[in-house]
N, C-alpha and C positions, 0 to 999 in steps of 0.2 A: 490570606486575602479572601474577602467575602465574594463568592462568585454568584452573581445574580442575573437578572434579566438582561441588563446592559451588556454584561460579559458574553452571554449567550448570543445576543444579536451581533456583537462584534466578531465573535468566532464564526458565525454563519456567513457574515460578509467577507471575512478574510479567507474562509475556506473556498468561497466561490471566486474571489479575486484578491489575492494577497497584495497586489499593488494598489489597492483602493487607497485614495488619499485620506489624510486625517480628517479633512473636511467632510468627506463622504462617510467615514466611519462615525463621526460625531452626529451626522444627520440620522444615520441608521439607529444609533444607540440613544438618540434623543438627549444629547448633552452638549455642552460647549466644546469647542475645538481644543481648548487647553485641557479640559477634563478627559477628553477622548485620548489625547496624546499621553497623558499620565497613566490612564487605564491600560492603554496598549503596551506601554513599557512594563508596567507591573504584571500584566497578564503574560507577556512574553517570557519574563523571568520565572514566574510562578509555574507555568506549564511547560517551560523549555520548548517554545515554539520555533520550529524551523520554517522559514519562508522559502518555499520551493516551487517546483513545477509539477503539473500533471501532463505527462507526455503520452501521445498516441504512439506506442511502440511499434505498431504495424506500419504506420506512416513513416516512422523514423528508420525503418529497415529491419526490424527484428522479425525473423521468420518463425522463431519458436520461443515460447515462454514455458518454463518448467518449474514445478515445485517438488521438492524431494523431502519426504519424512524419513528420518533416520533414527534407528534404535541402536544403541551401543551397549551390548551385553558386558563388555569390559570397559570400565570407566577410565577415561584419561586422567592424568594428574592435572590439578588446577593450572590453568594458563596454557595448556597444550593447544586446545581448540582455538583460543584467542590468537595465539601465534600463527596457527595454520591459516586463519582467514584474514589476518591483518595485512598480508602482502597485497600488492597491486594485482587485482584480478578483474578483468574486464567483463567476464561472463556473469559473475555473482552480483546480484543486486542487494539481497538481504540474507543474513544468517541469524537465526534466533536460537538461543539456548533454551531448552524447554524441560519441563518435568511432567511425566505422565506416561502415555502410551508410546511416546517417542522422545528422543533426547535433543534432536536438532531438526530445524526446518530451514531448508535452503531454497531461495527463489533465484532462478538464473535465466538469462536470456542470451541468445546467440543469433547473429545474422547469417551464420553458416551452420547447417545441421551437422555436417561432418565434424567441424571443429567442436561442436557441443558434445557429440558422442565421445570424442577423444578426451575432452575435459571431464566428463562424468566418470569415465573409466579411471582417469587419473585420480579423481576425488576418492573413488572406492579404494584405490591402491594406497593413498595417503592415510586413509582411515583403517586399513587392514589390520593393524595391531590390535584394534578394538572390536574385531569381528562384526563389522556393521551390517545391519539388516536395512537395506535401502529400498524405499518404496517411491519410485519416481512416477510423476504424472505430468501430462501436458495440459497447460491452461488454454482452453479453447478460446475464451474471451472473458471479460469481466462483466458480470451482471451489475456490480456496484463496487466502488472503491478504485484504488489505483496502486500501481507498483512504482515506488520511488526510483528515480533514475540513478544508475551507477555512473559517476562522472567518466570513468574509463571507457564505458560503452560508447560514449559520444565519438570516440576516435575509431570505433569499429563499424560506424555507419556505412552502409553500402555506397560505393562510389556513384552508382546511378542516381542517388538522391540529389547529386549536384549541389551540395551546400559547401561553401568554402571553409577554410580553416578558421576564419573569424566568426562564422556562424557557429561552428562547433565550440569555439571558446566562449561565445556568447551564451550558448546553452549551458555550458559548465558553470559560468558565473551566475546566471539566473537560477540554476539549480541549487547553488550554494546559498544565495540570498536573493530572492525574487523581488525584494523591495529596494534593491540597489538603484540609485537614480540613473537616468539615462546619461547624464553628464559624467558620472563616475564610471559607468560602463564604457563610455567613449574613451575616457582617460586610460583605463586598463587595456582597452583594445587598440589604443592609438588611432582612433578614428573619430570623426565629429559626431555630435549628439544627434543630428538629423539622420545620419547614416544608421546609427543604432536604432532609432525609432523605425526606420524603414525596414531594417532587418527583422526586428520584432514583429512588425506588421506582416511581413512575408512568412515568417515561421508560424504565425497564428493562422493566416489565410490558408497555408498549405495543410494545416491540420496537425503539424508536428507538436506545437504547443496547444494543448487542449484548454488549459486554464492555468493561471497563477494560483497557487494554493498554499496550504500550510500542512505541517506534520507535527503534531503535539507529541512530545516525548515523555512528559510526566503527567499523565491523566489522573484525576482524582480517583477514578475507578482503577484500582491497582491489579485486578485479576484479569489479565489479558489472555483470552482463550482462543486457541486454534483447534478446529476440528475438521476431520475428513469423513465424508460419508461414502459408503458403497452399498448398493442394494441390487438384488435380483428381482426382476419383474415377474411375479408369480400370479398376479391378478390384473384384470384389465382396468381401464380408466385411470391410467397413471397421471394424466394431465390434471385431474381433479386434485390429486395429492400435491402435485407440483404447484398448483395455485395456492393451496394452503401453506406450502413451504414459503412461497414468495410473500404471502401475507404476514407471516411471522416476522420476516426481515423488514418489510416496508412499514408495517404498523407497530414496530416494537416500541417506539417512543410516542406516547399519546400527546405529550406536551413538548415544546421546544427544548431539546436537551443541551447540556453544555457540550457534550460530544455524543455522536450517534452510538447506540448500543452495538449495532452491527456495522462494521467498517469495511469489510471486503467479502464479496461472494463471487465465486467463479466455478462454472462447470468444468470438469476435468475429463480427460481420457487417459486410461492407463491403470495404475494401481487403485485409484479411487475415482468416484464420480462427481464429487463436489468438495469445495474448499471454502471454509468460512472463518472469518476472524471477528471476534466480538470482545467488548470490554464490560466488566462487571465488578461489583464490589467485593465479592468473595466466591469461593468454589460452589457453595450451595446455590447461590443465585445463578451462576453460570450453568450449572447442570440443569436446574429447573427451567430456565428461560431459553436454553439453547439445546443441549444434548437430549434431555428427556422430551422436550416438545417435538423435536424432529423424529425421535423414536416413535412417538405416538402417531405422528402424521403418516409414517411409512410402516405402521404395524402390520398392514396386510402384505407387505413385502418382506423379504429377508434382508434386513438392513444391518450394516455394521458401521459403527461410529467410533473412530479413534480420536482421542482428544488429549491435549496437553496445554499447560500454562507456559506462556513466555516468561522466563525469569531474567533474561539478559539479551541485549542486542549485541552480537559479536561483530556484525558488519551491517551498514546501511542505517535506515531510520524506520521507526514505526509510522505507518501511514494513517495516523489518527486525526480526525477533524470533525467538523459539524457541517454536513451538507444535506440538503433536502433529498431524501432517498426516493420519495415518490416521483419527483421530477427527473431524477438522474438514473433510476433503475432501468436497466435494459432487459426487457421481457422477450423471451423466445419460447413460444408455445410448441408443445410436442405433438402437434396435430398433423 
């Protein structure tokens, strides 16, 4: 499939609102409604697009968000890790098999910090035959990007959120396919269409649903890089370097991209200070545009960058899309 300007415009629209009508998509892509429908079907298959949700996990009741980089000196037999993470697990949102400075990246969330500590300890025990070196960090907030929702976490929402069982099931259904019609959602929930519309309205107004969005699973750029930064502040004026860091992410794509080069950026506390996910054509491009650039920005500090390529998704989905970074980037200055 030839991916041109129309496809880029369609992906930008769907990233911002995956429930956009075909009529709206046709207008944005400047083509007929019939053409837009055909392009949407072809694009969905070509890129393996998941129509999903961007949820505000804090509003939903998540007290903690965590990312764990894991190195396994002893390599498991093929299939062992897949079996380990395929079970129903409400805390784990995403598990990525990687190659590089670490072998696994796990993103997890819990509404109860004690439950999370118990789970993390249990994870270490399960991986103990492979002598894991685990580097956990807390995700303070997201500068940019999103963490796809684990369906099972819906049922761990704090009771004080006061959303009923049909709200929870509605979130699960929309997370599975956010383009599902209101009438079909009503049929599956055994309620009328108007009630579904009202429930969606309330979930959006409360801030739980931030937007309907997409998650591309087969990007043309096949080198998906995760890297963690940690630095010691040994010189003043850190904010100047932080501004350069932000500029690298925000201005990475000079023209409208098919998918943003940088997909997720989050400051951390714990083992590392920053967590970034980007997509590139190959390793050379990834190192030049991401790792080496960040090393140069923080060359006055003692910076450590650990990086690895995602080779397989063991659980969850890749949060890849086309969204205007400048508009959506959350800036926190260190002044």
